[in-house]
C-alpha positions as CSV (number, residue, x, y, z in Angstrom):
1,R,-12.7,-1.5,1.0
2,D,-14.3,-2.9,4.2
3,G,-13.9,0.5,5.9
4,R,-11.5,-0.6,8.7
5,R,-8.5,1.5,7.5
6,I,-7.5,4.4,5.4
7,V,-4.1,5.3,4.2
8,G,-2.6,8.5,2.9
9,S,0.7,10.1,1.8
10,V,2.1,12.8,4.1
11,G,4.4,15.7,3.3
12,G,3.8,16.2,-0.4
13,Q,6.1,15.5,-3.3
14,N,9.7,14.2,-2.6
15,R,8.6,13.2,0.9
16,G,6.5,10.1,0.8
17,G,5.5,9.9,4.4
18,V,2.8,7.5,5.4
19,L,-0.2,7.7,7.7
20,M,-2.6,4.7,8.1
21,M,-5.5,5.1,10.4
22,D,-7.6,2.4,12.2
23,L,-11.1,3.7,11.6
24,E,-12.6,1.6,14.4
25,T,-10.5,3.4,17.0
26,Y,-9.3,6.4,15.1
27,T,-5.7,5.7,16.1
28,P,-2.7,5.5,13.7
29,L,-1.3,2.1,12.9
30,W,1.5,3.4,10.7
31,N,2.8,6.9,11.0
32,E,6.2,7.8,9.4
33,S,7.4,11.1,8.0
34,A,9.5,9.3,5.4
35,G,12.0,6.5,5.1
36,D,13.9,4.7,2.4
37,D,11.8,1.6,2.6
38,H,8.6,3.2,3.8
39,V,7.7,5.8,1.2
40,L,4.6,6.1,-0.9
41,Q,2.5,8.6,-2.9
42,F,-0.5,6.6,-4.1
43,A,-1.6,3.3,-2.7
44,S,-4.3,0.6,-3.0
45,F,-5.3,-2.1,-0.5
46,S,-5.7,-5.8,-1.4
47,P,-9.3,-7.0,-1.1
48,D,-8.6,-8.5,2.4
49,G,-6.9,-5.3,3.5
50,N,-3.7,-7.1,4.6
51,Q,-1.4,-5.8,1.8
52,L,-0.8,-2.5,0.2
53,A,0.3,-1.8,-3.4
54,A,2.0,1.5,-3.6
55,V,4.2,3.7,-5.7
56,Y,6.9,6.2,-5.1
57,G,8.4,7.7,-8.3
58,D,9.9,10.9,-6.7
59,D,13.6,11.5,-6.1
60,A,14.5,9.5,-9.3
61,R,13.0,6.4,-7.7
62,G,10.8,5.5,-10.7
63,A,12.3,2.1,-11.3
64,D,10.8,0.8,-8.0
65,G,7.6,-0.1,-9.9
66,V,4.8,-1.1,-7.7
67,I,5.9,-1.7,-4.1
68,L,4.1,-4.2,-1.8
69,F,3.8,-3.7,1.9
70,D,2.5,-6.0,4.6
71,V,-0.1,-4.1,6.7
72,T,-1.6,-6.9,8.7
73,C,-0.5,-5.0,11.9
74,A,-1.2,-8.2,13.8
75,G,-0.8,-6.9,17.4
76,A,0.9,-4.7,19.9
77,G,4.6,-4.2,19.1
78,T,4.2,-5.6,15.6
79,E,5.7,-3.4,12.9
80,C,3.1,-2.2,10.4
81,G,4.0,-1.5,6.9
82,T,6.9,-4.0,6.3
83,R,8.1,-3.9,2.7
84,I,7.8,-7.3,1.1
85,G,8.7,-6.8,-2.5
86,N,8.2,-5.1,-5.8
87,I,6.1,-5.9,-8.9
88,P,6.9,-6.1,-11.6
89,P,10.5,-7.2,-11.0
90,L,11.5,-5.1,-14.1
91,A,12.7,-1.6,-14.3
92,L,9.4,0.2,-14.8
93,E,7.9,3.5,-13.6
94,A,4.4,3.2,-12.3
95,S,1.8,5.4,-10.7
96,H,-1.8,5.2,-9.5
97,P,-2.0,1.5,-8.6
98,A,-5.5,0.0,-8.3
99,W,-5.8,-3.6,-6.8
100,A,-8.7,-5.6,-8.3
101,P,-11.3,-5.3,-5.6
102,M,-12.9,-8.8,-5.6
103,S,-10.4,-11.4,-6.8
104,G,-7.2,-9.6,-5.9
105,S,-5.7,-11.3,-9.0
106,A,-4.6,-8.2,-10.8
107,I,-3.3,-4.7,-10.2
108,A,-3.9,-1.9,-12.7
109,F,-1.6,1.1,-12.9
110,T,-0.4,4.0,-14.9
111,D,2.6,3.0,-17.0
112,V,4.6,6.2,-17.0
113,G,6.1,7.3,-20.3
114,Q,8.1,10.3,-19.3
115,D,9.7,10.6,-15.9
116,G,8.1,12.8,-13.3
117,S,7.0,12.6,-9.7
118,S,4.3,10.1,-8.8
119,Q,1.9,13.0,-8.6
120,R,2.8,14.3,-12.0
121,P,3.5,11.4,-14.4
122,R,3.5,12.2,-18.1
123,H,2.6,10.4,-21.4
124,G,1.0,7.6,-19.5
125,A,-0.6,4.3,-20.7
126,I,-2.9,2.0,-18.7
127,A,-1.3,-1.4,-17.7
128,V,-2.4,-4.4,-15.8
129,V,-0.2,-7.0,-14.1
130,E,-1.8,-10.3,-13.1
131,R,-0.9,-13.0,-10.5
132,D,1.2,-15.9,-11.8
133,G,1.1,-18.6,-9.2
134,A,2.7,-17.2,-6.0
135,G,4.2,-14.3,-7.9
136,W,3.2,-11.8,-10.6
137,G,3.4,-12.0,-14.4
138,T,4.6,-9.6,-17.0
139,P,2.6,-6.3,-17.3
140,R,0.5,-5.8,-20.4
141,L,-0.9,-2.6,-21.8
142,V,-4.7,-2.5,-22.0
143,V,-4.7,1.1,-23.3
144,P,-1.5,2.0,-25.1
145,R,0.5,5.2,-25.2
146,A,-0.5,7.6,-28.0
147,D,1.0,10.7,-29.4
148,G,-0.3,14.0,-27.9
149,V,-2.3,12.5,-25.1
150,S,-1.7,10.9,-21.7
151,R,-3.8,8.1,-20.1
152,Y,-3.6,7.6,-16.4
153,N,-5.2,6.8,-13.1
154,P,-7.2,3.6,-13.6
155,D,-9.9,2.3,-11.3
156,W,-11.7,-1.1,-11.4
157,A,-15.4,-1.4,-11.8
158,P,-16.7,-3.2,-8.7
159,D,-17.2,-6.5,-10.6
160,E,-13.8,-6.2,-12.3
161,S,-15.5,-6.3,-15.8
162,F,-13.8,-3.1,-17.0
163,L,-11.6,-0.2,-15.9
164,S,-12.2,3.6,-15.9
165,Y,-9.3,6.0,-16.4
166,D,-8.4,9.6,-17.3
167,E,-7.2,10.9,-20.6
168,S,-5.7,14.4,-21.2
169,T,-5.1,16.1,-24.5
170,C,-1.6,17.7,-24.4
171,P,-1.5,21.4,-25.6
172,G,0.2,21.4,-29.0
173,G,0.8,17.7,-28.6
174,D,3.5,18.4,-26.0
175,T,3.4,15.4,-23.6
176,G,5.8,17.3,-21.2
177,H,3.4,20.3,-20.8
178,M,2.2,21.2,-17.3
179,D,-1.4,20.8,-18.6
180,C,-0.7,17.2,-19.5
181,N,0.9,15.8,-16.3
182,A,-2.1,14.0,-14.7
183,D,-2.5,16.7,-12.1
184,S,-5.7,18.7,-12.6
185,D,-5.3,18.8,-16.4
186,P,-7.9,21.1,-17.9
187,T,-8.7,18.6,-20.7
188,A,-9.0,15.6,-18.4
189,T,-11.9,13.3,-19.4
190,I,-13.0,9.9,-18.1
191,W,-13.0,6.8,-20.2
192,A,-13.8,3.1,-19.8
193,T,-12.2,0.1,-21.3
194,T,-12.6,-3.7,-21.1
195,L,-9.5,-5.7,-20.5
196,G,-9.8,-7.9,-23.6
197,G,-8.8,-5.2,-26.1
198,T,-11.5,-6.1,-28.6
199,I,-13.7,-3.1,-27.8
200,A,-12.4,0.4,-28.3
201,P,-12.4,2.5,-25.1
202,V,-15.5,4.7,-24.6
203,H,-15.8,8.2,-23.4
204,L,-18.2,8.9,-20.5
205,A,-19.6,11.7,-22.6
206,R,-22.9,12.3,-20.8
207,A,-21.2,12.4,-17.4
208,A,-18.9,15.1,-18.9
209,E,-21.7,17.5,-20.0
210,P,-21.2,21.0,-18.5
211,G,-23.9,23.0,-16.7
212,P,-25.5,26.3,-17.6
213,M,-23.1,28.3,-15.5
214,D,-20.1,26.8,-17.3
215,E,-21.2,29.0,-20.2
216,G,-20.0,26.6,-22.8
217,R,-16.7,25.7,-21.2
218,T,-15.9,22.1,-21.9
219,E,-12.5,21.7,-20.3
220,L,-13.7,20.7,-16.8
221,N,-10.7,18.8,-15.2
222,D,-12.7,15.6,-14.7
223,T,-10.1,13.7,-12.6
224,F,-9.7,10.7,-10.3
225,P,-12.7,8.6,-11.1
226,R,-13.6,6.2,-8.3
227,F,-16.3,3.5,-8.3
228,A,-18.6,2.8,-5.4
229,P,-18.1,-0.9,-4.5
230,F,-21.6,-2.0,-5.4
231,V,-23.6,-3.3,-8.4
232,F,-27.3,-2.6,-8.5
233,V,-30.1,-4.0,-10.6
234,L,-32.0,-1.1,-12.2
235,A,-34.6,-3.3,-14.0
236,T,-35.3,-6.9,-14.9
237,G,-36.7,-7.9,-18.2
238,D,-37.0,-10.8,-20.7
239,L,-33.4,-10.2,-21.8
240,G,-32.0,-10.2,-18.3
241,D,-31.1,-7.6,-15.8
242,T,-30.1,-4.0,-16.5
243,R,-27.2,-3.3,-14.1
244,L,-26.1,0.0,-12.7
245,M,-22.9,1.3,-10.9
246,W,-21.9,4.6,-9.5
247,I,-18.7,6.5,-10.2
248,S,-17.4,9.7,-8.5
249,F,-14.9,12.2,-9.7
250,A,-13.5,15.7,-9.1
251,S,-14.4,18.5,-11.5
252,T,-14.0,22.2,-11.9
253,R,-17.5,22.5,-13.4
254,A,-20.0,24.9,-11.8
255,Y,-22.4,23.5,-9.2
256,G,-25.6,25.3,-9.8
257,L,-24.9,28.9,-9.3
258,R,-21.7,28.1,-7.4
259,T,-18.2,27.8,-8.7
260,A,-15.7,25.9,-6.6
261,P,-13.2,27.9,-4.5
262,G,-10.0,29.1,-6.1
263,G,-7.4,26.6,-7.0
264,N,-3.8,27.2,-8.1
265,A,-1.7,27.8,-11.2
266,E,-1.8,24.0,-11.9
267,S,-5.6,24.0,-12.1
268,H,-5.7,27.5,-13.7
269,G,-7.2,29.0,-10.5
270,R,-10.2,26.7,-10.3
271,G,-10.9,24.4,-7.4
272,T,-12.9,21.2,-7.6
273,Y,-16.0,19.7,-6.2
274,L,-16.9,16.0,-6.2
275,W,-19.4,14.8,-8.8
276,M,-21.2,11.5,-9.3
277,S,-22.7,9.7,-12.3
278,A,-24.6,6.4,-12.9
279,V,-22.8,4.0,-15.2
280,L,-24.5,1.1,-17.1
281,P,-21.7,-1.5,-17.3
282,D,-23.1,-3.5,-20.1
283,A,-22.8,-0.5,-22.4
284,V,-19.0,-0.6,-22.0
285,G,-18.9,-4.1,-23.6
286,A,-21.1,-2.8,-26.4
287,G,-18.7,0.1,-27.1
288,T,-21.3,2.8,-26.3
289,D,-21.3,5.6,-23.7
290,P,-22.3,4.0,-20.4
291,S,-22.8,7.1,-18.4
292,C,-25.7,9.3,-17.3
293,P,-25.7,13.1,-16.5
294,S,-23.7,13.9,-13.4
295,F,-24.8,15.6,-10.1
296,A,-22.8,17.1,-7.3
297,L,-22.1,14.7,-4.5
298,P,-24.2,15.6,-1.4
299,L,-22.7,16.4,2.0
300,Q,-19.4,17.8,0.7
301,G,-18.1,21.0,2.1
302,L,-18.7,23.9,-0.4
303,D,-16.2,26.2,1.2
304,T,-13.1,24.2,0.1
305,S,-11.9,22.2,-2.8
306,N,-12.7,18.5,-2.7
307,H,-10.7,15.9,-4.7
308,I,-10.6,12.1,-4.4
309,A,-13.6,10.2,-3.0
310,V,-12.7,6.9,-1.3
311,W,-15.6,4.4,-1.1
312,T,-16.1,1.6,1.4
313,T,-18.6,-1.2,1.7
314,E,-19.7,0.1,5.1
315,S,-19.0,2.7,7.8
316,V,-16.9,1.4,10.7
317,G,-16.7,3.0,14.2
318,E,-17.8,6.4,15.4
319,V,-17.0,9.2,13.0
320,P,-15.3,12.0,14.9
321,I,-16.2,15.6,14.5
322,F,-13.1,17.8,14.0
């Protein structure tokens, strides 16, 4: 979150290698092709950047739940990426962890309903596990499993007041279908939910509107929503401030006269560009659509598919040109 480091999975499915880069020096802090105790597919830093919550559900390893790593990388000769435990301590398959970005007091994740690789979990629900003293409590579902759909890939609003997540409608209600495995599903749409459970989740409908060159196509593969780590005040009035946040996501929708480069069979031949929408957080608590019309994120390459935007509070170090 503070821009000092970035981590990624290396090698694809059933590999789980790890690469973590120091963005001040552009040198690797942790670089492993794979290892029984050092595998991950999706990961999220703690707010101070010293721990990593990760998952690895490939190779029948789903019961590992959320894995915690120490990534303080304190000095020369210090091993980076020491595995320090699992949460929850129950047999549970998890994917897409997201550590609460301010308090660090909770981790949201996809509660996998049907076994698959971390990249392709099926019949998901949205769960949260909270700190309990020095440990972690029992996970609770904030968006339950439902017939014919999958819910997955949560992300915290920057003030932790709600979560965004994806929802896919499964063809014919088949939760095992390729188009309902959380991997570029055509029907993927973005939703928001409070954690209290008293307000029904709301669809970011205005953000999902297609453009003219989509020619009526509404299945736009809106995946991997990620919030920018800031809250802005749009206006101040007698009833208080009108707040605004920004969310980015990948989509196969047409950008002006352009269509994204070709994808693969999983994405039905459509690549993705990164899009962005303004979100009014107070609308989520009122149960109404909080989103505004989307626009293509500037400065992205248009000759390739672009997928997950990773936001930081600042830019650290000199950005190399490759």
